[in-house]
C-alpha positions in Angstrom: -0.3 0.2 -0.4 1.4 3.7 -0.9 0.7 6.3 1.4 -0.7 9.3 -0.3 0.6 12.8 0.4 -2.2 15.2 -0.3 -1.1 19.5 -0.4 -3.2 21.7 0.3 -2.4 25.5 -1.4 -3.4 28.5 0.8 -6.3 30.9 -1.3 -7.1 34.4 -0.5 -10.8 34.4 -0.2 -13.0 35.3 -3.2 -16.4 35.2 -4.3 -17.7 32.2 -6.4 -21.0 33.4 -7.1 -21.8 37.2 -7.0 -25.2 38.2 -4.5 -28.2 38.7 -6.4 -31.2 41.4 -5.1 -34.1 39.8 -4.0 -37.8 40.8 -4.3 -40.0 38.9 -1.4 -43.2 39.6 0.0 -43.8 40.6 3.4 -44.5 36.9 5.8 -42.6 34.7 3.1 -39.0 33.0 3.8 -35.9 34.6 2.1 -32.9 33.3 1.8 -29.5 35.0 0.8 -26.3 33.4 -0.6 -22.7 34.3 0.2 -20.9 31.5 -1.6 -17.6 31.5 -1.4 -13.5 30.0 -1.8 -10.4 30.0 0.0 -8.2 28.1 2.2 -8.4 27.7 4.6 -12.2 28.5 4.2 -13.2 32.1 5.0 -14.8 33.5 8.3 -17.9 34.9 7.0 -19.9 37.8 9.0 -23.8 39.4 7.5 -24.0 43.0 7.5 -27.7 44.8 7.4 -27.0 48.2 6.8 -23.2 48.0 8.2 -24.1 46.1 11.6 -23.5 43.1 11.8 -26.3 40.4 11.8 -26.8 38.2 14.8 -28.9 35.3 14.5 -32.3 35.7 15.8 -35.5 33.3 15.7 -36.6 34.9 12.0 -33.0 34.8 10.9 -30.3 32.1 11.2 -27.0 30.7 8.6 -26.6 27.3 7.0 -24.0 26.0 4.9 -21.1 27.0 6.9 -22.5 30.5 7.4 -23.2 30.9 3.5 -26.8 30.9 3.9 -28.8 33.7 5.5 -32.7 32.5 6.2 -35.0 35.3 7.0 -38.2 33.6 7.8 -41.2 35.5 7.8 -40.0 38.3 6.5 -41.2 41.9 7.9 -41.2 45.4 6.6 -37.8 46.0 8.7 -36.1 43.2 7.1 -35.6 46.1 4.0 -31.8 47.0 3.7 -28.5 45.8 2.3 -27.0 42.9 3.5 -23.1 42.9 3.5 -21.3 39.4 3.1 -17.4 39.9 4.6 -15.4 36.5 4.3 -11.9 36.3 6.2 -8.5 33.9 6.0 -5.2 34.1 6.8 -4.6 35.4 3.7 -7.0 38.5 4.1 -10.5 39.5 3.5 -13.0 40.5 0.7 -16.7 41.7 1.1 -19.5 42.0 -1.3 -21.0 45.2 -0.7 -22.0 46.7 -4.2 -23.4 43.4 -5.3 -25.0 43.3 -1.4 -28.6 41.8 -1.6 -31.3 44.9 -1.4 -34.8 43.2 0.3 -37.7 44.8 -1.4 -41.7 44.5 -0.2 -44.7 43.8 -2.7 -47.7 43.4 -1.2 -51.0 41.5 -1.7 -53.6 43.5 -1.9 -57.3 43.1 -1.2 -57.9 42.7 -5.0 -55.8 39.5 -5.1 -52.9 40.8 -7.6 -49.4 42.0 -7.1 -48.7 45.6 -6.1 -45.8 47.1 -5.6 -46.1 49.5 -2.1 -42.4 49.9 -1.2 -39.2 49.7 -3.2 -35.9 51.2 -1.8 -33.7 52.3 -4.6 -31.0 49.8 -5.6 -29.4 49.1 -8.7 -32.2 50.3 -11.5 -35.4 49.6 -8.7 -36.8 52.8 -7.9 -38.5 54.3 -4.7 -42.5 54.2 -5.2 
């Protein structure tokens, strides 16, 4: 039997996929993704409007913090979500492409009507 040697090359953190803007409805579950790569595996920190986001009963992280799940999405969840990743070789953050949660309310007429949008990358406040 021949022994195997695996060599792991250090790699600075980088985004494997850009974060995308989200449009969601009040009361639904919202999923924000921050897909990263790096070696050693980067530590991820989520920010909402520049403030560190801590887990709550409605906000939690899965898949090594690469997924942020917001249950029972509320108007107060509207904002810029930033993913910051760090390992021993450096850090990177995705601010320009952070996710903006906008809301569409269900009207009494049973159709989707925009009530509140926040401007970001082509979205305009109405």
